[in-house]
PQR file with spaces between the fields and no chain letter, atoms N, CA, C, O and H, PARSE charges and radii, in Angstrom:
ATOM       1  N    UNK     1      16.707   49.298   39.122 -0.4000 1.5000
ATOM       2  CA   UNK     1      15.363   49.564   39.588 -0.0000 2.0000
ATOM       3  C    UNK     1      15.260   49.027   41.019  0.5500 1.7000
ATOM       4  O    UNK     1      15.751   47.935   41.306 -0.5500 1.4000
ATOM       5  N    UNK     2      14.626   49.789   41.918 -0.4000 1.5000
ATOM       6  CA   UNK     2      14.530   49.312   43.299 -0.0000 2.0000
ATOM       7  C    UNK     2      13.677   48.052   43.398  0.5500 1.7000
ATOM       8  O    UNK     2      12.795   47.810   42.573 -0.5500 1.4000
ATOM       9  H    UNK     2      14.228   50.676   41.685  0.4000 1.0000
ATOM      10  N    UNK     3      13.961   47.259   44.424 -0.4000 1.5000
ATOM      11  CA   UNK     3      13.231   45.999   44.585 -0.0000 2.0000
ATOM      12  C    UNK     3      11.788   46.206   45.033  0.5500 1.7000
ATOM      13  O    UNK     3      10.935   45.359   44.768 -0.5500 1.4000
ATOM      14  H    UNK     3      14.678   47.455   45.093  0.4000 1.0000
ATOM      15  N    UNK     4      11.502   47.318   45.708 -0.4000 1.5000
ATOM      16  CA   UNK     4      10.145   47.536   46.208 -0.0000 2.0000
ATOM      17  C    UNK     4       9.290   48.336   45.217  0.5500 1.7000
ATOM      18  O    UNK     4       8.238   48.851   45.597 -0.5500 1.4000
ATOM      19  H    UNK     4      12.195   48.006   45.923  0.4000 1.0000
ATOM      20  N    UNK     5       9.716   48.448   43.970 -0.4000 1.5000
ATOM      21  CA   UNK     5       8.944   49.155   42.954 -0.0000 2.0000
ATOM      22  C    UNK     5       7.676   48.365   42.640  0.5500 1.7000
ATOM      23  O    UNK     5       7.731   47.166   42.366 -0.5500 1.4000
ATOM      24  H    UNK     5      10.570   48.030   43.661  0.4000 1.0000
ATOM      25  N    UNK     6       6.537   49.051   42.684 -0.4000 1.5000
ATOM      26  CA   UNK     6       5.262   48.430   42.346 -0.0000 2.0000
ATOM      27  C    UNK     6       4.746   49.089   41.077  0.5500 1.7000
ATOM      28  O    UNK     6       4.543   50.302   41.034 -0.5500 1.4000
ATOM      29  H    UNK     6       6.492   50.025   42.906  0.4000 1.0000
ATOM      30  N    UNK     7       4.542   48.295   40.066 -0.4000 1.5000
ATOM      31  CA   UNK     7       4.027   48.805   38.802 -0.0000 2.0000
ATOM      32  C    UNK     7       2.543   49.130   38.978  0.5500 1.7000
ATOM      33  O    UNK     7       1.756   48.222   39.244 -0.5500 1.4000
ATOM      34  H    UNK     7       4.708   47.310   40.102  0.4000 1.0000
ATOM      35  N    UNK     8       2.130   50.409   38.836 -0.4000 1.5000
ATOM      36  CA   UNK     8       0.727   50.759   39.046 -0.0000 2.0000
ATOM      37  C    UNK     8      -0.207   50.109   38.037  0.5500 1.7000
ATOM      38  O    UNK     8      -1.411   50.022   38.278 -0.5500 1.4000
ATOM      39  H    UNK     8       2.770   51.147   38.620  0.4000 1.0000
ATOM      40  N    UNK     9       0.327   49.653   36.917 -0.4000 1.5000
ATOM      41  CA   UNK     9      -0.548   48.984   35.955 -0.0000 2.0000
ATOM      42  C    UNK     9      -0.698   47.502   36.281  0.5500 1.7000
ATOM      43  O    UNK     9      -1.357   46.768   35.544 -0.5500 1.4000
ATOM      44  H    UNK     9       1.306   49.724   36.721  0.4000 1.0000
ATOM      45  N    UNK    10      -0.092   47.062   37.378 -0.4000 1.5000
ATOM      46  CA   UNK    10      -0.140   45.657   37.756 -0.0000 2.0000
ATOM      47  C    UNK    10      -1.518   45.181   38.158  0.5500 1.7000
ATOM      48  O    UNK    10      -1.891   44.044   37.869 -0.5500 1.4000
ATOM      49  H    UNK    10       0.443   47.659   37.977  0.4000 1.0000
ATOM      50  N    UNK    11      -2.280   46.035   38.821 -0.4000 1.5000
ATOM      51  CA   UNK    11      -3.652   45.661   39.140 -0.0000 2.0000
ATOM      52  C    UNK    11      -4.536   46.910   39.107  0.5500 1.7000
ATOM      53  O    UNK    11      -4.037   48.033   39.172 -0.5500 1.4000
ATOM      54  H    UNK    11      -1.977   46.959   39.056  0.4000 1.0000
ATOM      55  N    UNK    12      -5.808   46.712   39.010 -0.4000 1.5000
ATOM      56  CA   UNK    12      -6.732   47.822   38.789 -0.0000 2.0000
ATOM      57  C    UNK    12      -6.743   48.800   39.952  0.5500 1.7000
ATOM      58  O    UNK    12      -6.733   50.011   39.730 -0.5500 1.4000
ATOM      59  H    UNK    12      -6.213   45.799   38.957  0.4000 1.0000
ATOM      60  N    UNK    13      -6.763   48.312   41.181 -0.4000 1.5000
ATOM      61  CA   UNK    13      -6.828   49.198   42.341 -0.0000 2.0000
ATOM      62  C    UNK    13      -5.578   50.064   42.426  0.5500 1.7000
ATOM      63  O    UNK    13      -5.670   51.258   42.711 -0.5500 1.4000
ATOM      64  H    UNK    13      -6.772   47.328   41.362  0.4000 1.0000
ATOM      65  N    UNK    14      -4.413   49.477   42.183 -0.4000 1.5000
ATOM      66  CA   UNK    14      -3.182   50.255   42.236 -0.0000 2.0000
ATOM      67  C    UNK    14      -3.153   51.291   41.125  0.5500 1.7000
ATOM      68  O    UNK    14      -2.692   52.412   41.343 -0.5500 1.4000
ATOM      69  H    UNK    14      -4.338   48.507   41.951  0.4000 1.0000
ATOM      70  N    UNK    15      -3.635   50.941   39.944 -0.4000 1.5000
ATOM      71  CA   UNK    15      -3.642   51.898   38.844 -0.0000 2.0000
ATOM      72  C    UNK    15      -4.592   53.047   39.135  0.5500 1.7000
ATOM      73  O    UNK    15      -4.256   54.203   38.880 -0.5500 1.4000
ATOM      74  H    UNK    15      -4.009   50.031   39.767  0.4000 1.0000
ATOM      75  N    UNK    16      -5.780   52.748   39.669 -0.4000 1.5000
ATOM      76  CA   UNK    16      -6.729   53.817   39.983 -0.0000 2.0000
ATOM      77  C    UNK    16      -6.165   54.754   41.047  0.5500 1.7000
ATOM      78  O    UNK    16      -6.338   55.970   40.961 -0.5500 1.4000
ATOM      79  H    UNK    16      -6.053   51.808   39.876  0.4000 1.0000
ATOM      80  N    UNK    17      -5.497   54.193   42.043 -0.4000 1.5000
ATOM      81  CA   UNK    17      -4.889   55.022   43.082 -0.0000 2.0000
ATOM      82  C    UNK    17      -3.784   55.884   42.483  0.5500 1.7000
ATOM      83  O    UNK    17      -3.597   57.025   42.907 -0.5500 1.4000
ATOM      84  H    UNK    17      -5.357   53.205   42.113  0.4000 1.0000
ATOM      85  N    UNK    18      -3.054   55.364   41.510 -0.4000 1.5000
ATOM      86  CA   UNK    18      -1.986   56.113   40.854 -0.0000 2.0000
ATOM      87  C    UNK    18      -2.563   57.198   39.948  0.5500 1.7000
ATOM      88  O    UNK    18      -2.073   58.327   39.945 -0.5500 1.4000
ATOM      89  H    UNK    18      -3.206   54.437   41.165  0.4000 1.0000
ATOM      90  N    UNK    19      -3.596   56.866   39.186 -0.4000 1.5000
ATOM      91  CA   UNK    19      -4.161   57.796   38.223 -0.0000 2.0000
ATOM      92  C    UNK    19      -5.004   58.880   38.887  0.5500 1.7000
ATOM      93  O    UNK    19      -5.037   60.012   38.405 -0.5500 1.4000
ATOM      94  H    UNK    19      -3.995   55.949   39.189  0.4000 1.0000
ATOM      95  N    UNK    20      -5.677   58.558   39.970 -0.4000 1.5000
ATOM      96  CA   UNK    20      -6.546   59.513   40.673 -0.0000 2.0000
ATOM      97  C    UNK    20      -6.104   59.604   42.127  0.5500 1.7000
ATOM      98  O    UNK    20      -6.743   59.019   43.002 -0.5500 1.4000
ATOM      99  H    UNK    20      -5.650   57.638   40.361  0.4000 1.0000
ATOM     100  N    UNK    21      -5.022   60.327   42.399 -0.4000 1.5000
ATOM     101  CA   UNK    21      -4.568   60.395   43.790 -0.0000 2.0000
ATOM     102  C    UNK    21      -5.631   61.052   44.676  0.5500 1.7000
ATOM     103  O    UNK    21      -6.295   62.008   44.273 -0.5500 1.4000
ATOM     104  H    UNK    21      -4.503   60.802   41.689  0.4000 1.0000
ATOM     105  N    UNK    22      -5.769   60.530   45.857 -0.4000 1.5000
ATOM     106  CA   UNK    22      -6.773   61.062   46.790 -0.0000 2.0000
ATOM     107  C    UNK    22      -6.378   62.460   47.218  0.5500 1.7000
ATOM     108  O    UNK    22      -5.245   62.701   47.635 -0.5500 1.4000
ATOM     109  H    UNK    22      -5.230   59.754   46.184  0.4000 1.0000
ATOM     110  N    UNK    23      -7.315   63.367   47.112 -0.4000 1.5000
ATOM     111  CA   UNK    23      -7.094   64.738   47.559 -0.0000 2.0000
ATOM     112  C    UNK    23      -7.973   64.966   48.778  0.5500 1.7000
ATOM     113  O    UNK    23      -9.095   64.463   48.843 -0.5500 1.4000
ATOM     114  H    UNK    23      -8.235   63.171   46.773  0.4000 1.0000
ATOM     115  N    UNK    24      -7.474   65.713   49.730 -0.4000 1.5000
ATOM     116  CA   UNK    24      -8.330   65.984   50.900 -0.0000 2.0000
ATOM     117  C    UNK    24      -9.555   66.765   50.464  0.5500 1.7000
ATOM     118  O    UNK    24      -9.456   67.776   49.769 -0.5500 1.4000
ATOM     119  H    UNK    24      -6.563   66.122   49.677  0.4000 1.0000
ATOM     120  N    UNK    25     -10.708   66.277   50.886 -0.4000 1.5000
ATOM     121  CA   UNK    25     -11.959   66.920   50.499 -0.0000 2.0000
ATOM     122  C    UNK    25     -12.270   68.065   51.443  0.5500 1.7000
ATOM     123  O    UNK    25     -12.078   67.970   52.656 -0.5500 1.4000
ATOM     124  H    UNK    25     -10.788   65.455   51.450  0.4000 1.0000
ATOM     125  N    UNK    26     -12.754   69.145   50.860 -0.4000 1.5000
ATOM     126  CA   UNK    26     -13.184   70.281   51.677 -0.0000 2.0000
ATOM     127  C    UNK    26     -14.497   69.903   52.356  0.5500 1.7000
ATOM     128  O    UNK    26     -15.297   69.160   51.788 -0.5500 1.4000
ATOM     129  H    UNK    26     -12.910   69.223   49.875  0.4000 1.0000
ATOM     130  N    UNK    27     -14.719   70.404   53.553 -0.4000 1.5000
ATOM     131  CA   UNK    27     -15.993   70.086   54.215 -0.0000 2.0000
ATOM     132  C    UNK    27     -17.162   70.597   53.372  0.5500 1.7000
ATOM     133  O    UNK    27     -17.128   71.706   52.838 -0.5500 1.4000
ATOM     134  H    UNK    27     -14.069   71.007   54.014  0.4000 1.0000
ATOM     135  N    UNK    28     -18.168   69.783   53.272 -0.4000 1.5000
ATOM     136  CA   UNK    28     -19.324   70.139   52.450 -0.0000 2.0000
ATOM     137  C    UNK    28     -20.078   71.302   53.080  0.5500 1.7000
ATOM     138  O    UNK    28     -20.364   71.309   54.277 -0.5500 1.4000
ATOM     139  H    UNK    28     -18.196   68.882   53.706  0.4000 1.0000
ATOM     140  N    UNK    29     -20.389   72.278   52.248 -0.4000 1.5000
ATOM     141  CA   UNK    29     -21.161   73.420   52.721 -0.0000 2.0000
ATOM     142  C    UNK    29     -22.611   72.979   52.890  0.5500 1.7000
ATOM     143  O    UNK    29     -23.109   72.173   52.105 -0.5500 1.4000
ATOM     144  H    UNK    29     -20.156   72.273   51.275  0.4000 1.0000
ATOM     145  N    UNK    30     -23.280   73.495   53.894 -0.4000 1.5000
ATOM     146  CA   UNK    30     -24.684   73.108   54.072 -0.0000 2.0000
ATOM     147  C    UNK    30     -25.507   73.535   52.859  0.5500 1.7000
ATOM     148  O    UNK    30     -25.341   74.632   52.326 -0.5500 1.4000
ATOM     149  H    UNK    30     -22.875   74.150   54.532  0.4000 1.0000
ATOM     150  N    UNK    31     -26.376   72.657   52.449 -0.4000 1.5000
ATOM     151  CA   UNK    31     -27.194   72.936   51.274 -0.0000 2.0000
ATOM     152  C    UNK    31     -28.310   73.908   51.626  0.5500 1.7000
ATOM     153  O    UNK    31     -29.047   73.707   52.591 -0.5500 1.4000
ATOM     154  H    UNK    31     -26.510   71.766   52.882  0.4000 1.0000
ATOM     155  N    UNK    32     -28.421   74.957   50.835 -0.4000 1.5000
ATOM     156  CA   UNK    32     -29.479   75.942   51.057 -0.0000 2.0000
ATOM     157  C    UNK    32     -30.546   75.842   49.986  0.5500 1.7000
ATOM     158  O    UNK    32     -31.427   76.698   49.903 -0.5500 1.4000
ATOM     159  H    UNK    32     -27.823   75.121   50.051  0.4000 1.0000
ATOM     160  N    UNK    33     -30.477   74.829   49.185 -0.4000 1.5000
ATOM     161  CA   UNK    33     -31.419   74.682   48.080 -0.0000 2.0000
ATOM     162  C    UNK    33     -32.869   74.624   48.551  0.5500 1.7000
ATOM     163  O    UNK    33     -33.707   75.302   47.956 -0.5500 1.4000
ATOM     164  H    UNK    33     -29.761   74.134   49.252  0.4000 1.0000
ATOM     165  N    UNK    34     -33.215   73.855   49.585 -0.4000 1.5000
ATOM     166  CA   UNK    34     -34.625   73.834   50.014 -0.0000 2.0000
ATOM     167  C    UNK    34     -35.121   75.212   50.458  0.5500 1.7000
ATOM     168  O    UNK    34     -36.275   75.565   50.216 -0.5500 1.4000
ATOM     169  H    UNK    34     -32.534   73.304   50.069  0.4000 1.0000
ATOM     170  N    UNK    35     -34.263   75.979   51.096 -0.4000 1.5000
ATOM     171  CA   UNK    35     -34.653   77.319   51.530 -0.0000 2.0000
ATOM     172  C    UNK    35     -34.898   78.207   50.316  0.5500 1.7000
ATOM     173  O    UNK    35     -35.873   78.958   50.288 -0.5500 1.4000
ATOM     174  H    UNK    35     -33.325   75.692   51.293  0.4000 1.0000
ATOM     175  N    UNK    36     -34.030   78.131   49.317 -0.4000 1.5000
ATOM     176  CA   UNK    36     -34.203   78.947   48.120 -0.0000 2.0000
ATOM     177  C    UNK    36     -35.458   78.563   47.363  0.5500 1.7000
ATOM     178  O    UNK    36     -36.149   79.426   46.823 -0.5500 1.4000
ATOM     179  H    UNK    36     -33.239   77.520   49.340  0.4000 1.0000
ATOM     180  N    UNK    37     -35.754   77.288   47.318 -0.4000 1.5000
ATOM     181  CA   UNK    37     -36.972   76.832   46.633 -0.0000 2.0000
ATOM     182  C    UNK    37     -38.203   77.352   47.370  0.5500 1.7000
ATOM     183  O    UNK    37     -39.157   77.806   46.738 -0.5500 1.4000
ATOM     184  H    UNK    37     -35.193   76.586   47.756  0.4000 1.0000
ATOM     185  N    UNK    38     -38.190   77.291   48.682 -0.4000 1.5000
ATOM     186  CA   UNK    38     -39.329   77.771   49.470 -0.0000 2.0000
ATOM     187  C    UNK    38     -39.536   79.276   49.275  0.5500 1.7000
ATOM     188  O    UNK    38     -40.669   79.738   49.145 -0.5500 1.4000
ATOM     189  H    UNK    38     -37.416   76.922   49.196  0.4000 1.0000
ATOM     190  N    UNK    39     -38.449   80.028   49.257 -0.4000 1.5000
ATOM     191  CA   UNK    39     -38.559   81.482   49.048 -0.0000 2.0000
ATOM     192  C    UNK    39     -39.081   81.767   47.647  0.5500 1.7000
ATOM     193  O    UNK    39     -39.928   82.643   47.472 -0.5500 1.4000
ATOM     194  H    UNK    39     -37.528   79.653   49.363  0.4000 1.0000
ATOM     195  N    UNK    40     -38.592   81.048   46.655 -0.4000 1.5000
ATOM     196  CA   UNK    40     -39.046   81.261   45.276 -0.0000 2.0000
ATOM     197  C    UNK    40     -40.532   80.943   45.134  0.5500 1.7000
ATOM     198  O    UNK    40     -41.267   81.680   44.477 -0.5500 1.4000
ATOM     199  H    UNK    40     -37.904   80.336   46.798  0.4000 1.0000
ATOM     200  N    UNK    41     -40.973   79.851   45.745 -0.4000 1.5000
ATOM     201  CA   UNK    41     -42.393   79.483   45.680 -0.0000 2.0000
ATOM     202  C    UNK    41     -43.244   80.543   46.370  0.5500 1.7000
ATOM     203  O    UNK    41     -44.317   80.888   45.876 -0.5500 1.4000
ATOM     204  H    UNK    41     -40.377   79.252   46.278  0.4000 1.0000
ATOM     205  N    UNK    42     -42.786   81.058   47.492 -0.4000 1.5000
ATOM     206  CA   UNK    42     -43.536   82.093   48.207 -0.0000 2.0000
ATOM     207  C    UNK    42     -43.642   83.370   47.371  0.5500 1.7000
ATOM     208  O    UNK    42     -44.703   83.992   47.324 -0.5500 1.4000
ATOM     209  H    UNK    42     -41.914   80.777   47.894  0.4000 1.0000
ATOM     210  N    UNK    43     -42.557   83.758   46.718 -0.4000 1.5000
ATOM     211  CA   UNK    43     -42.578   84.970   45.885 -0.0000 2.0000
ATOM     212  C    UNK    43     -43.530   84.785   44.713  0.5500 1.7000
ATOM     213  O    UNK    43     -44.300   85.692   44.397 -0.5500 1.4000
ATOM     214  H    UNK    43     -41.695   83.252   46.756  0.4000 1.0000
ATOM     215  N    UNK    44     -43.492   83.634   44.069 -0.4000 1.5000
ATOM     216  CA   UNK    44     -44.394   83.367   42.945 -0.0000 2.0000
ATOM     217  C    UNK    44     -45.837   83.382   43.419  0.5500 1.7000
ATOM     218  O    UNK    44     -46.705   83.911   42.724 -0.5500 1.4000
ATOM     219  H    UNK    44     -42.866   82.897   44.326  0.4000 1.0000
ATOM     220  N    UNK    45     -46.113   82.813   44.587 -0.4000 1.5000
ATOM     221  CA   UNK    45     -47.483   82.796   45.116 -0.0000 2.0000
ATOM     222  C    UNK    45     -47.977   84.211   45.385  0.5500 1.7000
ATOM     223  O    UNK    45     -49.120   84.537   45.065 -0.5500 1.4000
ATOM     224  H    UNK    45     -45.408   82.384   45.152  0.4000 1.0000
ATOM     225  N    UNK    46     -47.134   85.049   45.966 -0.4000 1.5000
ATOM     226  CA   UNK    46     -47.535   86.438   46.254 -0.0000 2.0000
ATOM     227  C    UNK    46     -47.798   87.193   44.958  0.5500 1.7000
ATOM     228  O    UNK    46     -48.764   87.951   44.868 -0.5500 1.4000
ATOM     229  H    UNK    46     -46.205   84.784   46.226  0.4000 1.0000
ATOM     230  N    UNK    47     -46.957   86.996   43.963 -0.4000 1.5000
ATOM     231  CA   UNK    47     -47.164   87.674   42.677 -0.0000 2.0000
ATOM     232  C    UNK    47     -48.465   87.204   42.035  0.5500 1.7000
ATOM     233  O    UNK    47     -49.212   88.024   41.500 -0.5500 1.4000
ATOM     234  H    UNK    47     -46.173   86.381   44.036  0.4000 1.0000
ATOM     235  N    UNK    48     -48.752   85.906   42.075 -0.4000 1.5000
ATOM     236  CA   UNK    48     -49.989   85.399   41.491 -0.0000 2.0000
ATOM     237  C    UNK    48     -51.221   85.945   42.207  0.5500 1.7000
ATOM     238  O    UNK    48     -52.203   86.312   41.563 -0.5500 1.4000
ATOM     239  H    UNK    48     -48.145   85.240   42.510  0.4000 1.0000
ATOM     240  N    UNK    49     -51.172   85.998   43.518 -0.4000 1.5000
ATOM     241  CA   UNK    49     -52.305   86.551   44.275 -0.0000 2.0000
ATOM     242  C    UNK    49     -52.483   88.021   43.935  0.5500 1.7000
ATOM     243  O    UNK    49     -53.613   88.481   43.774 -0.5500 1.4000
ATOM     244  H    UNK    49     -50.373   85.700   44.041  0.4000 1.0000
ATOM     245  N    UNK    50     -51.391   88.769   43.823 -0.4000 1.5000
ATOM     246  CA   UNK    50     -51.478   90.188   43.480 -0.0000 2.0000
ATOM     247  C    UNK    50     -52.084   90.371   42.084  0.5500 1.7000
ATOM     248  O    UNK    50     -52.889   91.278   41.876 -0.5500 1.4000
ATOM     249  H    UNK    50     -50.473   88.395   43.954  0.4000 1.0000
ATOM     250  N    UNK    51     -51.709   89.530   41.143 -0.4000 1.5000
ATOM     251  CA   UNK    51     -52.256   89.636   39.786 -0.0000 2.0000
ATOM     252  C    UNK    51     -53.752   89.312   39.793  0.5500 1.7000
ATOM     253  O    UNK    51     -54.536   90.001   39.140 -0.5500 1.4000
ATOM     254  H    UNK    51     -51.055   88.793   41.312  0.4000 1.0000
ATOM     255  N    UNK    52     -54.146   88.283   40.517 -0.4000 1.5000
ATOM     256  CA   UNK    52     -55.570   87.910   40.574 -0.0000 2.0000
ATOM     257  C    UNK    52     -56.383   89.030   41.226  0.5500 1.7000
ATOM     258  O    UNK    52     -57.465   89.367   40.745 -0.5500 1.4000
ATOM     259  H    UNK    52     -53.508   87.724   41.048  0.4000 1.0000
ATOM     260  N    UNK    53     -55.880   89.603   42.302 -0.4000 1.5000
ATOM     261  CA   UNK    53     -56.599   90.705   42.971 -0.0000 2.0000
ATOM     262  C    UNK    53     -56.678   91.907   42.047  0.5500 1.7000
ATOM     263  O    UNK    53     -57.725   92.549   41.962 -0.5500 1.4000
ATOM     264  H    UNK    53     -55.002   89.330   42.693  0.4000 1.0000
ATOM     265  N    UNK    54     -55.588   92.225   41.350 -0.4000 1.5000
ATOM     266  CA   UNK    54     -55.580   93.379   40.454 -0.0000 2.0000
ATOM     267  C    UNK    54     -56.607   93.176   39.309  0.5500 1.7000
ATOM     268  O    UNK    54     -57.330   94.099   38.936 -0.5500 1.4000
ATOM     269  H    UNK    54     -54.738   91.703   41.419  0.4000 1.0000
ATOM     270  N    UNK    55     -56.645   91.935   38.766 -0.4000 1.5000
ATOM     271  CA   UNK    55     -57.607   91.658   37.708 -0.0000 2.0000
ATOM     272  C    UNK    55     -59.045   91.685   38.214  0.5500 1.7000
ATOM     273  O    UNK    55     -59.951   92.105   37.494 -0.5500 1.4000
ATOM     274  H    UNK    55     -56.058   91.185   39.069  0.4000 1.0000
ATOM     275  N    UNK    56     -59.252   91.240   39.445 -0.4000 1.5000
ATOM     276  CA   UNK    56     -60.613   91.221   40.010 -0.0000 2.0000
ATOM     277  C    UNK    56     -61.122   92.648   40.267  0.5500 1.7000
ATOM     278  O    UNK    56     -62.317   92.914   40.143 -0.5500 1.4000
ATOM     279  H    UNK    56     -58.515   90.899   40.029  0.4000 1.0000
ATOM     280  N    UNK    57     -60.221   93.547   40.619 -0.4000 1.5000
ATOM     281  CA   UNK    57     -60.625   94.903   40.942 -0.0000 2.0000
ATOM     282  C    UNK    57     -60.691   95.806   39.725  0.5500 1.7000
ATOM     283  O    UNK    57     -61.237   96.906   39.810 -0.5500 1.4000
ATOM     284  H    UNK    57     -59.250   93.330   40.720  0.4000 1.0000
ATOM     285  N    UNK    58     -60.163   95.382   38.621 -0.4000 1.5000
ATOM     286  CA   UNK    58     -60.178   96.260   37.443 -0.0000 2.0000
ATOM     287  C    UNK    58     -61.307   95.937   36.486  0.5500 1.7000
ATOM     288  O    UNK    58     -61.446   96.590   35.452 -0.5500 1.4000
ATOM     289  H    UNK    58     -59.720   94.489   38.552  0.4000 1.0000
C-alpha cells in the first residue's frame, strides 16, 4: 500500500469529499418565477373583471 494513502473514513470531511465528489455547477438560470406570477395574476384579474361585467349586463 502506498505511504501517502489517506483512508477516506479517517475523518468526516475526507469521507464527505470522497462520497460526494464536487461537480462543476452549471450557471444558475435567471429565475422567471416573479414574472410568471405577475402574468398569472393579471390574467386572473382580467377574467374576473370580464365575469363581473358579463353578470352585471345580463
